[in-house]
Backbone as CSV, one residue per row, in Angstrom:
resi,resn,N_x,N_y,N_z,CA_x,CA_y,CA_z,C_x,C_y,C_z
1,MET,0.830,-1.195,0.000,0.000,0.000,0.000,0.875,1.260,0.000
2,ILE,0.411,2.264,-0.713,1.095,3.551,-0.738,0.536,4.412,0.399
3,LYS,1.389,4.789,1.330,0.950,5.580,2.472,1.021,7.066,2.123
4,VAL,-0.107,7.772,2.336,-0.152,9.185,1.978,-0.710,10.012,3.134
5,GLY,-0.359,11.285,3.136,-0.918,12.245,4.063,-1.433,13.439,3.297
6,ILE,-2.405,14.151,3.865,-2.963,15.346,3.235,-2.791,16.503,4.199
7,TYR,-1.968,17.441,3.816,-1.639,18.575,4.676,-2.553,19.746,4.282
8,GLY,-3.527,20.042,5.146,-4.490,21.096,4.855,-5.753,20.518,4.244
9,ALA,-6.510,19.755,5.038,-7.650,19.010,4.486,-8.997,19.623,4.814
10,SER,-9.020,20.812,5.392,-10.309,21.417,5.720,-10.897,22.205,4.552
11,GLY,-10.071,22.536,3.554,-10.546,23.285,2.391,-11.043,22.381,1.280
12,TYR,-11.443,22.982,0.172,-12.023,22.229,-0.941,-11.010,21.299,-1.602
13,MET,-9.796,21.785,-1.844,-8.795,20.947,-2.515,-8.416,19.744,-1.664
14,GLY,-8.174,20.003,-0.383,-7.798,18.914,0.511,-8.886,17.878,0.661
15,SER,-10.140,18.325,0.726,-11.249,17.378,0.896,-11.456,16.531,-0.357
16,GLU,-11.255,17.131,-1.518,-11.418,16.366,-2.755,-10.318,15.320,-2.883
17,ALA,-9.093,15.695,-2.498,-8.000,14.719,-2.496,-8.316,13.578,-1.536
18,LEU,-8.838,13.906,-0.377,-9.187,12.893,0.614,-10.267,11.955,0.081
19,ARG,-11.281,12.526,-0.560,-12.368,11.705,-1.113,-11.839,10.709,-2.149
20,VAL,-10.988,11.180,-3.050,-10.461,10.320,-4.113,-9.519,9.263,-3.543
21,LEU,-8.639,9.670,-2.642,-7.633,8.750,-2.117,-8.239,7.673,-1.226
22,LEU,-9.309,7.993,-0.533,-9.967,6.986,0.303,-10.552,5.848,-0.530
23,LYS,-10.857,6.131,-1.791,-11.437,5.121,-2.685,-10.380,4.345,-3.458
24,HIS,-9.122,4.780,-3.376,-8.058,4.150,-4.165,-7.662,2.824,-3.522
25,PRO,-7.679,1.736,-4.285,-7.409,0.417,-3.699,-5.975,0.210,-3.235
26,ASP,-5.047,1.028,-3.743,-3.638,0.838,-3.397,-3.098,1.928,-2.474
27,VAL,-3.997,2.716,-1.889,-3.569,3.842,-1.056,-4.120,3.706,0.356
28,SER,-3.287,4.038,1.322,-3.707,4.117,2.721,-3.519,5.562,3.193
29,VAL,-4.620,6.237,3.530,-4.529,7.613,4.033,-4.154,7.555,5.511
30,GLU,-2.946,7.996,5.822,-2.419,7.904,7.183,-2.895,9.053,8.063
31,TRP,-3.041,10.225,7.482,-3.484,11.380,8.249,-3.955,12.498,7.320
32,ALA,-4.741,13.396,7.884,-5.180,14.611,7.203,-5.170,15.725,8.239
33,THR,-4.524,16.829,7.942,-4.327,17.858,8.963,-5.324,19.002,8.867
34,SER,-5.515,19.628,10.004,-6.225,20.902,10.107,-5.744,21.586,11.378
35,ARG,-5.634,22.906,11.317,-5.240,23.652,12.518,-6.417,23.815,13.475
36,SER,-7.620,23.561,12.970,-8.831,23.752,13.770,-9.111,22.528,14.647
37,ASP,-9.820,22.755,15.731,-10.273,21.659,16.580,-11.652,21.164,16.166
38,THR,-12.202,21.731,15.098,-13.544,21.384,14.634,-13.523,20.033,13.922
39,PRO,-14.501,19.165,14.149,-14.553,17.866,13.467,-14.651,18.023,11.954
40,ILE,-14.174,17.032,11.241,-14.156,17.081,9.787,-15.558,17.233,9.199
41,GLU,-16.572,16.682,9.877,-17.946,16.751,9.365,-18.460,18.191,9.264
42,PHE,-17.889,19.094,10.062,-18.300,20.496,10.009,-17.954,21.100,8.656
43,TYR,-16.797,20.725,8.102,-16.352,21.259,6.819,-16.875,20.435,5.641
44,HIS,-16.913,19.125,5.807,-17.247,18.230,4.697,-18.289,17.216,5.154
45,LYS,-19.545,17.494,4.845,-20.646,16.641,5.326,-20.564,15.221,4.749
46,ASN,-19.908,15.066,3.612,-19.832,13.737,2.983,-18.958,12.753,3.760
47,PHE,-18.209,13.248,4.760,-17.383,12.352,5.572,-18.042,12.012,6.916
48,TYR,-19.297,12.380,7.052,-20.000,12.100,8.314,-20.067,10.589,8.560
49,GLY,-19.677,10.176,9.754,-19.751,8.772,10.124,-18.669,7.892,9.534
50,ARG,-17.665,8.487,8.897,-16.604,7.689,8.276,-15.465,7.394,9.259
51,GLY,-15.514,7.959,10.446,-14.454,7.709,11.424,-13.153,8.418,11.109
52,ILE,-13.217,9.492,10.324,-12.018,10.242,9.951,-11.846,11.407,10.914
53,HIS,-10.635,11.589,11.387,-10.360,12.667,12.334,-9.143,13.455,11.871
54,PHE,-9.240,14.773,11.968,-8.088,15.615,11.681,-7.000,15.407,12.732
55,VAL,-5.748,15.599,12.297,-4.636,15.695,13.240,-4.028,17.081,13.088
56,LYS,-3.343,17.536,14.100,-2.650,18.805,14.035,-1.429,18.679,13.109
57,PRO,-1.054,19.758,12.433,0.109,19.690,11.528,1.368,19.134,12.186
58,GLU,1.582,19.475,13.451,2.797,18.995,14.129,2.761,17.498,14.402
59,GLN,1.599,16.865,14.240,1.483,15.421,14.444,1.696,14.638,13.146
60,ALA,1.798,15.334,12.033,1.957,14.672,10.740,3.340,14.040,10.633
61,THR,3.378,12.845,10.078,4.632,12.103,9.943,4.920,11.831,8.464
62,PRO,6.186,11.599,8.087,6.516,11.316,6.690,5.765,10.108,6.151
63,CYS,5.376,10.190,4.879,4.675,9.104,4.183,5.351,8.888,2.834
64,ASP,4.831,7.960,2.065,5.347,7.790,0.705,5.093,9.043,-0.128
65,ALA,3.922,9.655,0.079,3.578,10.887,-0.623,2.752,11.774,0.301
66,VAL,3.006,13.065,0.226,2.237,14.029,1.013,1.651,15.070,0.066
67,PHE,0.342,15.235,0.133,-0.364,16.214,-0.684,-0.534,17.495,0.135
68,PHE,-0.197,18.638,-0.474,-0.295,19.912,0.220,-1.376,20.774,-0.427
69,ALA,-2.384,21.143,0.371,-3.465,22.013,-0.088,-3.416,23.286,0.744
70,LEU,-2.444,24.120,0.434,-2.154,25.300,1.238,-2.066,26.545,0.359
71,PRO,-2.202,27.723,0.952,-2.007,28.953,0.184,-0.603,29.014,-0.411
72,THR,-0.483,29.705,-1.525,0.796,29.809,-2.217,1.881,30.394,-1.306
73,GLY,3.027,29.745,-1.319,4.162,30.198,-0.543,4.406,29.414,0.728
74,LEU,3.425,28.580,1.135,3.570,27.832,2.387,4.092,26.413,2.196
75,THR,3.800,25.807,1.057,4.171,24.406,0.858,5.677,24.193,0.913
76,THR,6.427,25.107,0.335,7.876,24.927,0.260,8.492,24.721,1.638
77,GLY,8.198,25.630,2.561,8.776,25.530,3.900,8.228,24.370,4.704
78,LEU,6.901,24.197,4.672,6.283,23.133,5.456,6.539,21.751,4.850
79,GLY,6.751,21.718,3.541,6.978,20.440,2.876,8.416,19.966,2.896
80,LYS,9.357,20.881,3.149,10.775,20.514,3.073,11.161,19.393,4.030
81,PRO,10.711,19.397,5.302,11.059,18.283,6.191,10.557,16.936,5.674
82,PHE,9.385,16.919,5.055,8.856,15.676,4.483,9.698,15.251,3.280
83,TYR,10.056,16.224,2.462,10.895,15.950,1.294,12.241,15.369,1.722
84,GLU,12.842,15.970,2.725,14.146,15.502,3.201,14.049,14.129,3.867
85,ALA,12.839,13.784,4.333,12.631,12.464,4.943,12.288,11.399,3.909
86,GLY,12.224,11.803,2.629,11.994,10.833,1.563,10.586,10.793,1.014
87,SER,9.715,11.687,1.463,8.347,11.719,0.941,8.314,12.419,-0.424
88,LYS,7.433,11.936,-1.292,7.150,12.659,-2.534,6.181,13.783,-2.196
89,ILE,6.481,14.996,-2.656,5.655,16.163,-2.375,4.780,16.470,-3.589
90,ILE,3.476,16.559,-3.381,2.546,16.934,-4.452,1.801,18.178,-3.988
91,ASP,2.086,19.300,-4.647,1.557,20.591,-4.207,0.371,21.010,-5.057
92,PHE,-0.791,21.215,-4.416,-1.973,21.694,-5.128,-1.918,23.203,-5.366
93,GLY,-1.030,23.881,-4.674,-0.878,25.321,-4.836,0.092,25.651,-5.958
94,ALA,0.665,26.847,-5.895,1.467,27.348,-7.014,2.943,27.523,-6.688
95,ASP,3.418,26.928,-5.605,4.817,27.129,-5.213,5.810,26.707,-6.294
96,PHE,5.478,25.677,-7.056,6.466,25.078,-7.974,6.035,25.095,-9.439
97,ARG,5.004,25.829,-9.783,4.449,25.741,-11.144,5.291,26.448,-12.206
98,LEU,5.933,27.530,-11.850,6.685,28.303,-12.842,8.177,28.005,-12.749
99,LYS,8.850,28.087,-13.897,10.270,27.728,-13.973,11.200,28.927,-13.908
100,ASN,10.643,30.124,-13.929,11.450,31.337,-13.879,11.219,32.033,-12.533
101,GLN,12.262,32.137,-11.731,12.108,32.677,-10.384,11.639,34.125,-10.402
102,GLU,12.239,34.933,-11.251,11.852,36.346,-11.312,10.380,36.489,-11.703
103,GLU,9.962,35.682,-12.652,8.564,35.719,-13.081,7.641,35.264,-11.951
104,TRP,8.017,34.172,-11.247,7.193,33.690,-10.138,7.032,34.769,-9.079
105,GLU,8.121,35.416,-8.715,8.073,36.415,-7.652,7.303,37.658,-8.080
106,THR,7.305,37.955,-9.365,6.505,39.072,-9.871,5.024,38.721,-9.866
107,VAL,4.710,37.523,-10.339,3.314,37.095,-10.444,2.672,36.961,-9.066
108,TYR,3.399,36.351,-8.121,2.819,36.070,-6.809,3.193,37.112,-5.749
109,GLU,3.946,38.116,-6.167,4.241,39.285,-5.334,4.858,38.914,-3.987
110,LYS,5.785,37.977,-4.021,6.514,37.589,-2.820,7.812,36.894,-3.224
111,LYS,8.737,36.816,-2.299,9.994,36.113,-2.575,9.778,34.624,-2.377
112,HIS,10.282,33.823,-3.309,10.112,32.385,-3.179,10.949,31.862,-2.004
113,PRO,10.371,31.004,-1.168,11.078,30.535,0.044,12.328,29.710,-0.228
114,ASP,12.343,28.933,-1.322,13.488,28.043,-1.583,13.456,27.654,-3.055
115,TRP,14.104,28.465,-3.894,14.006,28.238,-5.330,14.702,26.944,-5.762
116,LYS,15.711,26.500,-5.027,16.381,25.247,-5.387,15.405,24.073,-5.329
117,MET,14.509,24.101,-4.377,13.498,23.055,-4.284,12.537,23.135,-5.477
118,SER,12.222,24.346,-5.883,11.338,24.535,-7.029,11.977,24.019,-8.315
119,GLU,13.296,24.158,-8.421,14.005,23.696,-9.625,13.933,22.182,-9.786
120,ARG,13.690,21.467,-8.681,13.581,20.008,-8.750,12.177,19.556,-9.155
121,ALA,11.236,20.475,-9.146,9.836,20.122,-9.373,9.541,19.877,-10.849
122,VAL,8.519,19.045,-11.073,8.022,18.778,-12.423,6.578,19.259,-12.494
123,TYR,6.250,19.953,-13.566,4.878,20.400,-13.784,3.997,19.173,-13.992
124,GLY,2.984,19.030,-13.134,2.275,17.752,-13.040,1.187,17.482,-14.047
125,LEU,1.390,17.843,-15.283,0.431,17.495,-16.332,0.901,16.180,-16.959
126,VAL,0.233,15.106,-16.608,0.689,13.760,-16.974,0.795,13.585,-18.477
127,GLU,-0.121,14.194,-19.214,-0.127,14.034,-20.668,1.144,14.576,-21.318
128,LEU,1.843,15.478,-20.643,3.059,16.066,-21.196,4.333,15.598,-20.493
129,HIS,4.237,15.245,-19.212,5.452,14.991,-18.425,5.389,13.680,-17.638
130,LYS,4.768,12.688,-18.198,4.539,11.437,-17.468,5.819,10.810,-16.932
131,ASP,6.825,10.677,-17.772,8.066,10.021,-17.350,8.794,10.825,-16.275
132,ASP,8.822,12.153,-16.426,9.506,12.998,-15.445,8.782,12.982,-14.105
133,ILE,7.460,12.902,-14.140,6.686,12.854,-12.895,7.024,11.590,-12.114
134,ARG,7.209,10.482,-12.813,7.569,9.228,-12.144,8.900,9.335,-11.410
135,LYS,9.810,10.123,-11.942,11.165,10.191,-11.398,11.332,11.227,-10.292
136,THR,10.514,12.272,-10.309,10.730,13.387,-9.396,10.154,13.134,-8.011
137,SER,10.598,13.932,-7.043,10.049,13.883,-5.693,9.214,15.122,-5.376
138,VAL,9.121,16.046,-6.343,8.316,17.262,-6.154,7.453,17.470,-7.396
139,VAL,6.142,17.433,-7.207,5.201,17.592,-8.319,4.381,18.854,-8.108
140,ALA,4.315,19.687,-9.133,3.508,20.902,-9.093,2.181,20.634,-9.793
141,ASN,1.116,20.534,-9.013,-0.192,20.309,-9.612,-0.587,21.533,-10.435
142,PRO,-0.968,21.375,-11.706,-1.298,22.527,-12.551,-2.552,23.248,-12.079
143,GLY,-2.669,24.510,-12.462,-3.887,25.252,-12.211,-5.038,24.702,-13.043
144,CYS,-6.262,25.003,-12.636,-7.440,24.439,-13.313,-7.565,24.957,-14.737
145,PHE,-7.568,26.278,-14.909,-7.649,26.838,-16.257,-6.437,26.419,-17.086
146,SER,-5.279,26.369,-16.439,-4.052,25.992,-17.153,-4.194,24.608,-17.771
147,SER,-4.661,23.648,-16.974,-4.821,22.276,-17.474,-5.742,22.239,-18.681
148,SER,-6.894,22.876,-18.553,-7.888,22.846,-19.625,-7.350,23.465,-20.911
149,ALA,-6.736,24.640,-20.794,-6.239,25.334,-21.983,-5.071,24.603,-22.631
150,ILE,-4.137,24.128,-21.805,-2.958,23.449,-22.345,-3.351,22.172,-23.078
151,LEU,-4.238,21.380,-22.492,-4.637,20.115,-23.126,-5.331,20.349,-24.460
152,GLY,-6.081,21.445,-24.566,-6.745,21.734,-25.825,-5.809,22.271,-26.897
153,LEU,-4.818,23.047,-26.480,-3.948,23.723,-27.441,-2.664,22.957,-27.764
154,ALA,-2.223,22.094,-26.867,-0.934,21.415,-27.041,-0.792,20.688,-28.381
155,PRO,-1.784,19.886,-28.816,-1.624,19.199,-30.102,-1.473,20.159,-31.277
156,LEU,-2.188,21.283,-31.219,-2.120,22.261,-32.307,-0.769,22.964,-32.329
157,ILE,-0.244,23.265,-31.149,1.069,23.907,-31.051,2.172,22.942,-31.480
158,LYS,2.071,21.712,-31.023,3.107,20.713,-31.319,3.242,20.480,-32.814
159,GLU,2.114,20.496,-33.530,2.127,20.262,-34.977,2.231,21.555,-35.782
160,ASN,2.433,22.674,-35.081,2.582,23.972,-35.745,1.391,24.303,-36.651
161,LEU,0.206,24.040,-36.176,-1.006,24.264,-36.965,-1.630,25.629,-36.720
162,ILE,-1.190,26.336,-35.656,-1.784,27.630,-35.339,-0.702,28.679,-35.099
163,ASP,-1.081,29.931,-35.236,-0.179,31.051,-34.993,0.036,31.174,-33.481
164,SER,1.256,30.967,-33.039,1.538,30.963,-31.596,1.577,32.366,-30.996
165,ASP,1.454,33.400,-31.819,1.415,34.774,-31.319,-0.009,35.297,-31.173
166,LYS,-0.982,34.518,-31.637,-2.370,34.996,-31.634,-3.289,33.914,-31.068
167,ILE,-3.234,33.762,-29.765,-4.081,32.772,-29.090,-4.924,33.494,-28.037
168,ILE,-6.222,33.310,-28.120,-7.148,33.908,-27.160,-7.858,32.778,-26.425
169,VAL,-7.849,32.831,-25.099,-8.503,31.803,-24.294,-9.489,32.474,-23.340
170,ASP,-10.741,32.024,-23.406,-11.763,32.474,-22.470,-12.009,31.358,-21.457
171,GLY,-11.939,31.680,-20.176,-12.121,30.680,-19.129,-13.384,30.923,-18.322
172,ILE,-14.131,29.852,-18.069,-15.359,29.920,-17.278,-15.216,28.944,-16.117
173,SER,-15.518,29.403,-14.905,-15.307,28.568,-13.723,-16.499,28.622,-12.788
174,GLY,-16.735,27.494,-12.112,-17.660,27.483,-10.996,-17.026,28.177,-9.814
175,THR,-17.830,28.571,-8.845,-17.329,29.389,-7.742,-16.432,28.633,-6.770
176,VAL,-16.430,27.300,-6.825,-15.530,26.547,-5.947,-14.074,26.900,-6.235
177,GLY,-13.805,27.398,-7.444,-12.439,27.782,-7.797,-11.895,28.909,-6.946
178,ALA,-12.775,29.641,-6.280,-12.332,30.745,-5.423,-12.016,30.288,-4.013
179,GLY,-12.233,28.995,-3.712,-11.993,28.501,-2.372,-13.184,28.746,-1.464
180,ASP,-13.002,28.468,-0.171,-14.122,28.556,0.759,-14.115,29.806,1.625
181,ASP,-13.245,30.770,1.312,-13.281,32.036,2.039,-14.538,32.816,1.667
182,LEU,-15.124,33.496,2.651,-16.319,34.290,2.400,-15.945,35.545,1.619
183,GLU,-16.654,35.771,0.503,-16.363,36.920,-0.350,-17.677,37.443,-0.915
184,LEU,-17.885,38.750,-0.836,-19.159,39.349,-1.230,-19.516,39.041,-2.677
185,ALA,-18.535,39.122,-3.575,-18.816,38.931,-5.001,-19.332,37.534,-5.314
186,LEU,-19.010,36.548,-4.452,-19.438,35.174,-4.678,-20.591,34.779,-3.767
187,HIS,-21.118,35.741,-3.028,-22.293,35.519,-2.199,-23.481,35.208,-3.115
188,HIS,-24.360,34.290,-2.704,-25.435,33.812,-3.575,-26.237,34.941,-4.240
189,PRO,-26.679,35.968,-3.524,-27.445,37.026,-4.173,-26.642,37.826,-5.203
190,GLU,-25.316,37.802,-5.077,-24.467,38.563,-5.990,-24.173,37.792,-7.283
191,ILE,-23.860,36.500,-7.166,-23.429,35.728,-8.324,-24.587,35.091,-9.080
192,THR,-25.725,34.835,-8.416,-26.843,34.183,-9.079,-27.350,35.031,-10.247
193,ASN,-27.586,34.375,-11.403,-28.027,35.051,-12.630,-27.038,36.126,-13.078
194,ASN,-25.788,35.889,-12.786,-24.770,36.885,-13.095,-23.518,36.198,-13.634
195,ILE,-22.696,36.968,-14.298,-21.369,36.510,-14.740,-20.357,37.501,-14.201
196,LEU,-19.342,36.976,-13.521,-18.379,37.839,-12.837,-16.987,37.701,-13.456
197,PRO,-16.568,38.655,-14.299,-15.190,38.625,-14.793,-14.224,38.921,-13.646
198,TYR,-13.066,38.260,-13.645,-12.071,38.535,-12.607,-10.684,38.275,-13.163
199,ASN,-9.717,39.004,-12.650,-8.322,38.890,-13.112,-8.243,38.848,-14.636
200,VAL,-8.962,39.743,-15.284,-9.017,39.707,-16.749,-7.697,40.157,-17.375
201,VAL,-6.851,40.776,-16.591,-5.517,41.162,-17.062,-4.481,40.498,-16.153
202,ASN,-3.515,39.834,-16.751,-2.398,39.270,-15.986,-2.826,38.136,-15.048
203,HIS,-3.752,37.314,-15.493,-4.182,36.168,-14.691,-2.996,35.224,-14.482
204,ARG,-2.866,34.708,-13.265,-1.703,33.871,-12.929,-1.611,32.614,-13.791
205,HIS,-2.741,32.063,-14.154,-2.702,30.828,-14.936,-2.185,31.053,-16.357
206,SER,-2.247,32.279,-16.845,-1.752,32.542,-18.200,-0.256,32.269,-18.297
207,TYR,0.469,32.456,-17.199,1.910,32.211,-17.209,2.211,30.714,-17.322
208,GLU,1.382,29.904,-16.683,1.540,28.452,-16.820,1.256,28.006,-18.246
209,ILE,0.190,28.536,-18.807,-0.198,28.156,-20.169,0.925,28.510,-21.143
210,GLU,1.427,29.729,-21.043,2.489,30.162,-21.951,3.765,29.353,-21.734
211,GLN,4.082,29.044,-20.492,5.287,28.266,-20.190,5.255,26.901,-20.865
212,GLU,4.155,26.170,-20.670,4.085,24.809,-21.195,3.948,24.777,-22.715
213,LEU,3.197,25.693,-23.280,3.067,25.733,-24.738,4.369,26.187,-25.393
214,SER,5.109,27.064,-24.728,6.394,27.505,-25.270,7.402,26.359,-25.302
215,LEU,7.346,25.493,-24.298,8.231,24.322,-24.295,7.931,23.416,-25.497
216,LEU,6.656,23.270,-25.815,6.267,22.437,-26.954,6.654,23.088,-28.271
217,ALA,6.457,24.397,-28.367,6.730,25.110,-29.616,8.208,25.394,-29.817
218,LYS,8.976,25.298,-28.718,10.405,25.628,-28.739,10.630,27.095,-29.108
219,LYS,9.653,27.931,-28.742,9.751,29.380,-28.892,8.675,30.008,-28.020
220,LYS,8.745,31.316,-27.839,7.800,31.999,-26.974,6.385,31.957,-27.567
221,VAL,5.448,31.509,-26.758,4.037,31.494,-27.146,3.305,32.546,-26.312
222,VAL,2.469,33.336,-26.965,1.733,34.404,-26.300,0.259,34.022,-26.230
223,VAL,-0.321,34.105,-25.030,-1.728,33.771,-24.820,-2.441,34.958,-24.174
224,ASN,-3.565,35.338,-24.721,-4.412,36.376,-24.131,-5.569,35.672,-23.420
225,PHE,-5.510,35.679,-22.088,-6.443,34.884,-21.301,-7.343,35.771,-20.448
226,SER,-8.634,35.482,-20.460,-9.604,36.172,-19.603,-10.458,35.125,-18.905
227,SER,-10.886,35.436,-17.688,-11.638,34.452,-16.907,-12.862,35.087,-16.265
228,CYS,-13.854,34.246,-15.953,-15.026,34.721,-15.230,-15.655,33.574,-14.444
229,TYR,-16.336,33.942,-13.362,-17.129,32.988,-12.591,-18.569,33.020,-13.089
230,ILE,-19.203,31.853,-13.086,-20.619,31.764,-13.404,-21.321,31.060,-12.239
231,PRO,-22.643,31.182,-12.106,-23.331,30.662,-10.923,-23.553,29.155,-10.924
232,ILE,-22.458,28.417,-10.945,-22.480,26.977,-10.685,-21.401,26.717,-9.642
233,SER,-21.495,25.606,-8.932,-20.553,25.389,-7.841,-19.188,24.919,-8.329
234,ARG,-19.137,23.992,-9.297,-17.850,23.462,-9.710,-17.835,23.185,-11.206
235,GLY,-16.627,23.088,-11.735,-16.469,22.857,-13.172,-15.685,23.981,-13.816
236,VAL,-14.919,23.639,-14.846,-14.112,24.611,-15.584,-14.229,24.321,-17.072
237,MET,-14.334,25.374,-17.861,-14.301,25.211,-19.314,-13.474,26.350,-19.910
238,THR,-12.627,26.030,-20.881,-11.916,27.063,-21.624,-12.287,26.975,-23.097
239,ILE,-12.435,28.128,-23.709,-12.716,28.221,-25.142,-11.546,28.953,-25.778
240,SER,-10.838,28.263,-26.660,-9.642,28.840,-27.275,-9.925,29.267,-28.707
241,HIS,-9.479,30.462,-29.034,-9.645,31.013,-30.375,-8.250,31.137,-31.000
242,THR,-8.052,30.498,-32.139,-6.731,30.481,-32.760,-6.838,30.767,-34.257
243,PHE,-5.677,30.994,-34.865,-5.603,31.279,-36.288,-4.698,30.247,-36.957
244,PRO,-5.198,29.520,-37.946,-4.393,28.457,-38.568,-3.223,29.015,-39.367
245,THR,-2.126,28.269,-39.363,-0.953,28.673,-40.144,-1.065,28.225,-41.599
246,LYS,-1.941,27.236,-41.843,-2.165,26.759,-43.201,-3.524,26.077,-43.274
247,LYS,-4.061,25.970,-44.446,-5.362,25.359,-44.621,-5.259,23.855,-44.426
248,LYS,-6.206,23.343,-43.663,-6.261,21.899,-43.450,-7.688,21.410,-43.666
249,LYS,-7.822,20.230,-44.269,-9.134,19.644,-44.436,-9.464,18.824,-43.196
250,GLN,-10.746,18.687,-42.924,-11.186,18.002,-41.701,-10.670,16.570,-41.663
251,LYS,-10.639,15.869,-42.775,-10.194,14.473,-42.793,-8.712,14.340,-42.474
252,GLU,-7.950,15.405,-42.697,-6.517,15.341,-42.412,-6.261,15.374,-40.906
């Protein structure tokens, strides 16, 4: 059995990881942390009666793999002791997603805690980096919009079928993408029957999209990305608009 821990399981990302891993036939969930003394059922009603209990972060022990569902900038420091103890680190946040330190620090407006650790990380999109993910001990889980856009555009970029300087991506997300913090704009009376554009300029996921597509194209790829929330709880869709480099027939 693969022994795993979930660091930060009271939020949406941590709870979803817990739900999936509990069903995995080859995985044993050893612990799930929360700083709160509140029972897990308070945050996640679907775990009622399952006998699952949070442990404090200081009680967490090294496992084969540790999943981190924490705000950006925290996984590196909190995950390092697990990494040094031989655990594979899988970060749901953005600590390790970008390969350029200056760009990361500009995008996330903070100094990276340990860039050497980030240099060891592999961008966790299996369709593009399967072999490297198997070998690494640090995996950067891709952003939601990033995954959707990259998977749709990668084949076109790889075959040089579209103009890599003229890519427009529209992203639509359910409100779960904003996390479980209380926010007026996502309050039911505000978002219902409404569409809420957000981060329409300089969205963080655009840097991931450009990074991965540029690696495939072997040159700089430019993406114009805009995003909005719609009144559904979960789900992501991206619509990409591109310009062909040459005429192609559908059968080709």
